[in-house]
Phi, psi and omega in degrees: 000355182293157179297143176270155185293332185274146176274155177295151180296136181283167175299158181296132184293312181231078183295144177285163177305153187306314180299322182291329182300332182287341184244337190253138172259114176271138178208163174216153181198162177290323178218153184222134180228134180240127179258109183296320187299318184254003182051052184240138177251128177243116179249137183226151175080098177049060182281135177227131181230146184223131173198131174051039179085353177267140182231140181229143173226135180202166175284326181212137178227128175248120185241113176269108185287339179285316182268343183079009181277135177239121177246120180249139183223147175082103177048059183276138174220128181234130179245130178268172182299337179283350180099357177286141181244126177252125178251145177199163177281321181218128184231131175246119186233166166275171183286359171280352183063024184244307184266146177164190182235139182230135172262144181051064191270138168229122177249114176263111186283149180299332180281352176116338178283173179213144178242136178229146181202157176291331181204142179213152177234153176230129178227107183066239181266007188248125167262134173239121187241136178255141181049064191246168176217148179229141172208153173251009184269161172290144180249011174227152179272188184295340178266004180083009180272148179299144176213159177289132178295151181301321175215153174207161176241123176255152182205153175295320179215140177232133177243123180246117179261107182291333180288314180275349182053055182215144179249130179245140185240147172233126183068044185275154177212140180271135175241129181236121183052038177085355181260133176281119188258293188213150177287152181231079180292146176059035181276142169209156179209147177284155180248341181274191180261012182263350181074180180187168181298144176156173180281134175266176183294128181284159172252140177237130185214151174227130176225159183297322186279313187264348182080208179284131181240134174235118179247121184239097181286142172238127188256130176245121174269102184279329180193169178303336183244010182218141176211164181220133177238122177252127184233105170285137175247117180254128181241150178276340186247345181224174180292156180295163174233154178236131182239144179220146175221126177245131180232145180213141175245120181255183181292338182231016179172196181208156176208160177216147176227126179223158180193162177218142183216147176201180173233129180203168177275138181225154175255147178295141181281336184291140178276067183243116181302334181266009181294151182292160179289179182295154179217154179265124186221162167286129183230145182190178184210138179235132181223120179222146178203156179190160178212136183226126178265102185288323174202182183302342183248330186256138171214156177234132178222160180194162176211152177223120177226118182209141177230158185286323181220173191279342185249358185298313185297321181285319182298320182264014172056045178265316181201154176246018175296143177259358173217143177243126182246135175247136186223159168216133186212138169243130184229146170227125184229128169225190188293335185231005180212158180217136177222135175217142174233116192228148169224145179207156177218153184234135171252123181271142175244010182280148180294134176056028174256106188298132178294329181294343178271356182281135184284149171236117183258116179201105358256174167238118183242134179220128178227132179224143177216136180235150180200165181284144176280117183282347184263300185258354188085183181090196187228135180246136175231127176253143180220139172232133184218140175218145184213136174236119180244129177235154176225146180287331180221046183200192184287140175250137183221138172235142185217146172212141176210160172229138184224160179226133178222133180236128178236135176228122181248130180223153176248131180275165177300339181267001175098002177286144174259116184245128179240123176259137181225135172233134185222139176216144182207145174238131185240147171227130181233151169218135180214154173212173186057033184298328183294344180278351177286124186291339181254110184300325184299339184256355192290310189074183180270141176288161179087203184273136175220149178220161178200159175240142182233134175219147180207143173235141182215147171231128183236123183240127173240146179226089180289129176242115189241136179209169182274150174233112184067208182268337186235005185246161175223153173224152181226125175244124186233094171294147183218135178226137180227137175241125180234131178234125180223126178293166180304139185236141175283097182257310187292339177284347185262135175299146181248105179253326189235012181237045188264313186278071184263136172199138177289129178208175185297332184285336182241008182304316183258017179288149178297320175233117185274000168280140169287158177074201186239345190284341175234142179224127183289128179248180182095184179246132181217154172243130178242135183222151180185185180214139173255143179226137178221133177233129180233120176232164178303113179083356184227138174216143177228128174234130182213154171210156178208146182192174183201161177228158180226127181268127182274335184275159180261005180296135180304140184283150177277342189283138176291154178302136175106350182268357176094003184232011188291314184271179178300314179267126183277170170292170179262128180235154179194171179214141176228129178237128181236133176231133177235106186050222174254023187257325183231132172222120184225132175233128180236122175245143184209159171221126183251135177299132184295334185274314186232009179061022173295145182280112179266335175219129180221112185226126181232131171230120185224142172234124182232124176128189181258186177294330184272319181232121184206162176232131177250130180231128175227129180223136179220130174224121177246111181240079190250344179055044180278148178308133183293348177286344177271091192289344182277351191234044180295147170285150179200161175216130188212143176237132178235128179230143176203156181187168178215139179236121176281114183253009177182181181297323183244347185260143176210153174245144183218161179192162177201157178208151173233126182235126177273115181260007181289143173232179185291339175292329179273319181221106182300339181268358182286142175264359180282158181251017181102341174206095182226109176300140176266309173192157172212163179217154180212137183200173177227143186221149173235134182211115174231200187291344186221003185214136170238127181223130181212144174232122185235136171247128178232142177233130175255145185244007183235138175260137173221102183059234180269004171273095191268155173291157179148190185262146173226133178242133182232126174251122182240126179227121183227122177263110179290144179066017172241113191087206182281000000 
């Protein structure tokens, strides 16, 4: 399988017209001899022959014009119209340069694989090879020296159909890292980039609940733009499951539909002492998604994710999401306007989280248009939004509003950047079944409610830039913002989308520091802070810190603990440090205004290179918020992950999540201050043609029949074998 010394024959320099090519053999050589008696042409020295898209290169070619036999000797290379190159020591061909017999054959396929054999014949589009081997791996190392391919398939006979772009084997056996592993009867694989029907690489897994699992995908190529994959999952401890995925590419988009179904015994996920015992049921999961670009401005997208019960995805290791959202959306986007019409529904998988309380939005409409102000200058944005939320066993809310926003940015002679903002909005709400909302703070008044919102703001930045050393710069930017908003009817309005509120660096200078639209901060406030940036060769630091002060005495809407309850807010900031491509660290924090206690401490760091790195994530929320506000629980969590390159192709990897929350931080927490959630550890091999991995994962939490325990996964993927 090693590379041959000779290069493949190049394309014909001056090809004859197409009709002539069917009858004429073009050739060139260093010397030419013609034997009249036998009507034989002998060409020697870098011989090149061309006919009907076939090309030949050899040291010597003997062409018998009476029989049509062409015998090529010495570093022979033949290229067919598909781009495959056949190398041999001695080649006997017809004068079409297509059919013949080759000794010591090497076929380098246009797709990258290679076939080698002691002897091979070609008849039309068919190569037949005896005592052959196939691999898609490199056969030389980084220094250009010969090496054993990571994997290869040997066979008594191999048939390669160039028309179908498929290789068929008889008496095949797989070799991995030079070791003969297992026989492969009735094996075949495609060689082009279009794929073909056949078995894909299986997955092998072991878990405490399901036992040993073997998943063997079978791929059906239905058309160039459509395919279907059927995957039986065989388990040693439970009944089998069947998985299917259908994919299609259309003229203006693509979509996929996948699902898995089985029958098994399950335990209820709810922590209810009176819950019924386990039962055997049909269980499954459906996942579909698609996107279609109707024209340069309009597109339609959607997704569907639904499962029969709350523990199926985790038990069968499909997903660890605790909510599944299904959506449908039509969008139109151009340079100055945006329109979307959206609907969505959510299925909860959380323990003791009632499905009837999950919102269903149908429809959600949003339209925005921006244009230049012809009178005062600046930019105007108009927005219209409407939303209808329904619940099967909860509060229903409908909302509509129209808003106007004007921004004007100016630079003073001293370099300050001043932005003036004027904002106005009118809202109309209707709600019923308000008493079914479990959080009184979010209910609002039932029936029809309306309100008007207005705000004026001035935001001043003053960038001060200077040099640091010979190659560095630093920028210090003091910033002050004044926002004035008259009293707003907030508590009478239902709160659906403004719940997860907390002061942080991203919303410190926002016009409205509530997320969403249902709550709007009123009163008069001053916000002040400073941005800092340092840039040196290979090093950069970006940081900001700030605080706000409320001038009005109106009671605050914010719950205790979010940093905005009193007149003077907590102090928030962010620091980002980068050192070459080796270190990236971001630290976000919130300090209590009274005693500088850390109320929010969040660290995300990446240390290392692409091959060897460490990921660190830490989050601590110490806000002491009322436990009735279920969206704002305190928590503490540590996340670690990393990879170590232990060779050119080998690496070890691992990750862990540890819950550090205790009952002092969250009275509803079941953690004891140090409770692992899950971790994994593995080793992987990855080269140009093979992926091999062994992973151990341990879960520490039980949810119904999704039990804690160990899971082992063996992953083996042969690149360029199959699709």
